[in-house]
N, CA, C and O of each residue as an XYZ file, in Angstrom:
312
protein
N     -66.842    -69.924    -20.421
C     -66.684    -70.429    -20.963
C     -66.342    -71.688    -20.056
O     -65.700    -71.313    -19.075
N     -66.573    -73.137    -20.064
C     -66.197    -73.897    -19.844
C     -66.104    -75.103    -20.515
O     -66.767    -75.176    -21.550
N     -65.080    -76.613    -20.007
C     -64.286    -77.030    -20.338
C     -65.228    -78.861    -21.349
O     -64.605    -79.913    -21.494
N     -66.248    -78.710    -21.677
C     -67.001    -79.103    -21.549
C     -66.567    -79.742    -23.076
O     -66.593    -80.957    -23.272
N     -66.089    -78.581    -24.327
C     -65.736    -79.663    -25.177
C     -63.698    -80.290    -25.799
O     -63.236    -81.014    -26.682
N     -63.302    -79.677    -24.982
C     -62.479    -80.982    -24.382
C     -62.839    -82.510    -24.231
O     -62.439    -83.494    -24.852
N     -63.812    -82.355    -23.098
C     -64.271    -83.959    -23.463
C     -65.381    -83.316    -21.987
O     -65.366    -82.435    -21.127
N     -66.146    -84.333    -22.409
C     -67.934    -84.092    -21.708
C     -67.655    -84.079    -19.695
O     -68.252    -83.541    -18.762
N     -66.038    -85.277    -19.849
C     -66.406    -84.864    -18.590
C     -65.924    -83.698    -17.945
O     -65.888    -83.778    -16.717
N     -65.615    -82.829    -18.363
C     -64.988    -81.904    -17.576
C     -66.063    -81.200    -17.756
O     -65.529    -80.182    -17.315
N     -67.840    -80.602    -18.198
C     -68.046    -80.030    -18.816
C     -68.767    -78.864    -17.361
O     -69.731    -78.151    -17.643
N     -68.119    -78.817    -15.783
C     -68.743    -78.041    -14.791
C     -67.416    -78.015    -14.227
O     -67.054    -77.964    -13.051
N     -66.581    -78.071    -15.609
C     -64.191    -76.976    -15.300
C     -64.439    -75.728    -15.743
O     -63.738    -75.825    -16.750
N     -64.905    -74.547    -15.810
C     -64.660    -73.364    -16.070
C     -63.272    -72.555    -15.400
O     -62.759    -72.816    -14.312
N     -62.883    -71.626    -16.263
C     -62.088    -70.737    -15.297
C     -62.125    -70.061    -13.846
O     -63.125    -69.452    -13.465
N     -61.897    -70.089    -13.690
C     -61.073    -70.099    -11.903
C     -61.463    -70.707    -10.554
O     -61.157    -70.277     -9.442
N     -62.540    -72.296    -10.995
C     -62.786    -72.871    -10.679
C     -61.582    -74.028    -10.763
O     -60.574    -74.092    -11.467
N     -62.223    -75.069     -9.556
C     -60.039    -75.847     -8.925
C     -60.703    -77.375     -9.180
O     -61.837    -77.846     -9.264
N     -59.678    -77.738     -9.233
C     -59.586    -78.948     -9.976
C     -58.514    -79.734     -8.500
O     -58.255    -79.327     -7.368
N     -58.158    -80.933     -9.233
C     -57.079    -81.808     -8.037
C     -56.444    -83.325     -9.360
O     -57.198    -84.088     -9.964
N     -55.707    -83.315     -9.394
C     -54.592    -84.890    -10.137
C     -53.952    -85.018     -9.370
O     -52.946    -84.318     -9.248
N     -54.344    -86.158     -8.374
C     -53.343    -87.083     -7.210
C     -54.541    -85.800     -5.596
O     -55.726    -85.766     -5.263
N     -53.359    -85.099     -5.178
C     -53.696    -84.740     -4.143
C     -52.499    -83.441     -4.078
O     -51.823    -82.858     -3.231
N     -52.644    -83.431     -4.991
C     -52.611    -81.718     -5.727
C     -53.005    -80.729     -5.726
O     -52.006    -80.197     -5.244
N     -53.772    -79.818     -5.886
C     -55.418    -79.435     -6.264
C     -54.592    -78.153     -7.589
O     -53.383    -78.120     -7.821
N     -55.687    -77.207     -8.281
C     -54.996    -76.709     -8.817
C     -55.733    -75.624     -9.169
O     -56.832    -75.926     -8.704
N     -55.936    -73.892    -10.005
C     -57.346    -73.099    -10.034
C     -56.336    -73.169    -11.661
O     -55.150    -73.202    -11.989
N     -58.201    -73.163    -12.567
C     -57.702    -73.376    -14.319
C     -57.845    -71.553    -14.023
O     -58.539    -70.905    -13.239
N     -56.913    -71.194    -14.980
C     -56.883    -70.012    -15.375
C     -56.834    -68.965    -16.793
O     -56.678    -67.759    -16.984
N     -57.090    -70.320    -17.737
C     -57.767    -70.767    -18.844
C     -57.935    -71.449    -19.278
O     -57.084    -72.229    -18.850
N     -58.756    -72.205    -20.320
C     -59.238    -73.123    -20.943
C     -59.143    -72.468    -22.402
O     -59.630    -71.355    -22.600
N     -58.529    -73.158    -23.374
C     -58.127    -73.261    -24.086
C     -58.520    -74.636    -26.320
O     -58.883    -75.685    -26.850
N     -58.351    -74.191    -26.366
C     -59.038    -75.043    -27.526
C     -58.148    -76.454    -27.645
O     -58.474    -77.143    -28.611
N     -57.344    -76.855    -27.019
C     -57.300    -78.267    -26.714
C     -55.923    -78.151    -25.376
O     -54.737    -78.389    -25.600
N     -56.540    -77.704    -23.946
C     -55.783    -77.594    -23.238
C     -56.491    -76.518    -21.973
O     -57.142    -75.568    -21.538
N     -55.898    -77.359    -21.928
C     -55.905    -75.871    -19.492
C     -55.316    -75.588    -19.252
O     -54.253    -76.138    -19.540
N     -55.328    -74.503    -18.513
C     -53.830    -73.365    -18.214
C     -54.693    -73.547    -16.503
O     -55.886    -73.388    -16.248
N     -53.360    -73.994    -15.415
C     -53.705    -73.694    -14.305
C     -53.050    -73.709    -13.303
O     -52.500    -74.791    -13.100
N     -52.804    -72.637    -12.282
C     -51.742    -72.623    -11.038
C     -52.000    -74.054    -10.165
O     -52.935    -74.848    -10.056
N     -51.039    -73.964     -9.772
C     -50.972    -74.665     -8.849
C     -51.068    -74.311     -7.628
O     -50.049    -73.773     -7.196
N     -52.401    -74.473     -6.501
C     -52.326    -74.361     -4.267
C     -51.962    -74.483     -4.551
O     -51.862    -74.830     -5.728
N     -50.893    -74.232     -3.252
C     -50.209    -74.592     -2.176
C     -51.028    -74.657     -0.894
O     -52.218    -74.971     -0.891
N     -50.206    -74.291      0.382
C     -50.550    -73.410      1.561
C     -49.415    -72.004      1.509
O     -48.584    -71.755      2.382
N     -49.579    -71.449      0.634
C     -48.148    -71.006      0.217
C     -49.253    -69.771     -0.310
O     -49.179    -68.585      0.013
N     -50.250    -70.370     -1.174
C     -51.484    -69.427     -1.534
C     -52.926    -68.872     -1.343
O     -53.562    -67.934     -1.823
N     -53.218    -70.068     -0.239
C     -53.947    -70.345      0.343
C     -53.909    -69.083      1.745
O     -54.524    -68.041      1.969
N     -53.073    -69.693      2.300
C     -52.309    -68.961      3.296
C     -52.248    -66.963      2.508
O     -52.943    -66.043      2.939
N     -51.818    -66.917      2.020
C     -51.986    -64.961      1.323
C     -52.521    -65.600     -0.502
O     -51.779    -66.044     -1.378
N     -53.524    -65.471     -0.526
C     -54.479    -65.206     -1.719
C     -53.874    -64.417     -3.515
O     -54.099    -64.746     -4.680
N     -52.823    -62.968     -2.688
C     -52.618    -62.654     -3.225
C     -51.796    -63.348     -4.298
O     -51.951    -62.886     -5.428
N     -50.978    -64.335     -4.174
C     -50.629    -65.079     -5.059
C     -51.056    -66.010     -6.405
O     -50.438    -66.941     -6.922
N     -52.342    -65.403     -6.770
C     -53.493    -65.919     -7.486
C     -53.619    -64.542     -7.579
O     -54.288    -64.790     -8.582
N     -53.632    -62.925     -7.490
C     -53.531    -62.579     -9.105
C     -53.587    -61.456     -9.864
O     -53.241    -60.310     -9.578
N     -54.111    -61.949    -10.975
C     -53.558    -62.431    -12.199
C     -53.966    -61.921    -13.278
O     -54.282    -60.757    -13.037
N     -54.218    -62.312    -14.936
C     -53.195    -61.987    -15.224
C     -52.122    -60.954    -15.466
O     -52.586    -59.970    -16.042
N     -50.562    -60.853    -15.152
C     -49.171    -62.383    -14.865
C     -49.964    -62.497    -13.727
O     -50.570    -61.590    -13.157
N     -49.893    -64.272    -13.294
C     -49.413    -64.235    -12.175
C     -48.563    -64.718    -11.564
O     -47.851    -65.344    -12.349
N     -48.063    -64.824    -10.166
C     -46.822    -64.512     -9.769
C     -46.541    -65.523    -10.015
O     -45.844    -65.513    -11.030
N     -46.796    -67.107     -9.389
C     -47.074    -68.032     -9.837
C     -46.659    -69.601    -11.505
O     -47.339    -70.067    -12.419
N     -46.259    -69.659    -11.366
C     -45.938    -70.105    -12.995
C     -47.802    -70.674    -13.175
O     -48.613    -70.985    -12.304
N     -47.901    -70.627    -14.341
C     -48.940    -71.595    -15.299
C     -48.600    -73.116    -15.893
O     -47.820    -73.147    -16.845
N     -48.945    -73.934    -15.573
C     -48.570    -75.314    -15.492
C     -49.924    -75.883    -17.225
O     -51.066    -76.019    -16.785
N     -49.868    -76.097    -18.469
C     -50.820    -76.724    -19.636
C     -50.522    -77.714    -19.413
O     -49.348    -78.014    -19.195
N     -51.940    -78.920    -19.389
C     -52.765    -79.774    -19.715
C     -53.169    -79.702    -20.874
O     -53.526    -78.737    -21.549
N     -53.076    -81.153    -21.164
C     -53.793    -81.382    -22.342
C     -54.553    -82.979    -22.350
O     -54.429    -83.868    -21.508
N     -55.157    -82.978    -23.286
C     -55.687    -84.789    -23.772
C     -55.471    -85.305    -22.028
O     -56.171    -85.341    -21.016
N     -53.649    -85.758    -22.532
C     -52.839    -86.836    -22.312
C     -53.841    -86.464    -20.375
O     -54.075    -87.476    -19.715
N     -54.122    -85.570    -19.983
C     -54.212    -84.779    -18.260
C     -55.035    -85.165    -17.316
O     -54.954    -85.474    -16.127
N     -56.733    -84.978    -18.998
C     -57.684    -83.965    -18.486
C     -58.137    -85.848    -17.925
O     -58.279    -85.431    -16.775
N     -58.402    -87.161    -17.803
C     -58.905    -87.977    -17.390
C     -59.015    -88.271    -15.859
O     -59.816    -88.938    -15.205
N     -57.723    -87.397    -15.469
C     -56.766    -87.907    -13.550
C     -57.136    -86.284    -13.200
O     -56.352    -85.632    -12.510
N     -58.977    -85.399    -13.975
C     -58.785    -84.234    -13.652
C     -60.200    -83.929    -12.307
O     -60.818    -82.902    -12.587
N     -60.405    -84.202    -11.805
C     -61.276    -84.368    -10.471
C     -61.832    -82.617     -9.743
O     -61.117    -81.617     -9.681
N     -63.574    -82.768     -9.190
C     -63.617    -82.091     -9.157
C     -62.682    -81.245     -7.093
O     -62.494    -81.919     -6.080
N     -62.475    -80.249     -7.215
C     -61.670    -80.221     -5.015
C     -63.567    -80.730     -4.259
O     -64.675    -80.553     -4.766
N     -63.320    -81.129     -3.427
C     -64.360    -81.773     -2.833
C     -64.442    -80.506     -2.307
O     -63.506    -79.903     -1.783
N     -65.831    -80.006     -2.482
C     -65.952    -79.400     -0.879
C     -66.498    -79.156     -0.096
O     -67.719    -79.293     -0.182
N     -65.968    -78.708      0.985
C     -65.946    -79.429      2.720
C     -66.939    -79.087      3.718
O     -66.882    -79.586      4.842
């Protein structure tokens, strides 16, 4: 499942994909009918990816709704 039903601009977004808002990185954990759920990726999670094992996750999941969709951008590939 991808997020194209939420916004055509988000067709690339699917579960486990990464996105950014400003300089913060997130990983998608679920896509709902009107929301995207994600966990924030910091240096701690990059150093120890076991924090990203779930569900349930050891870190807080955040909810993004239609007010947030315009700010979501793909994470650049190095």
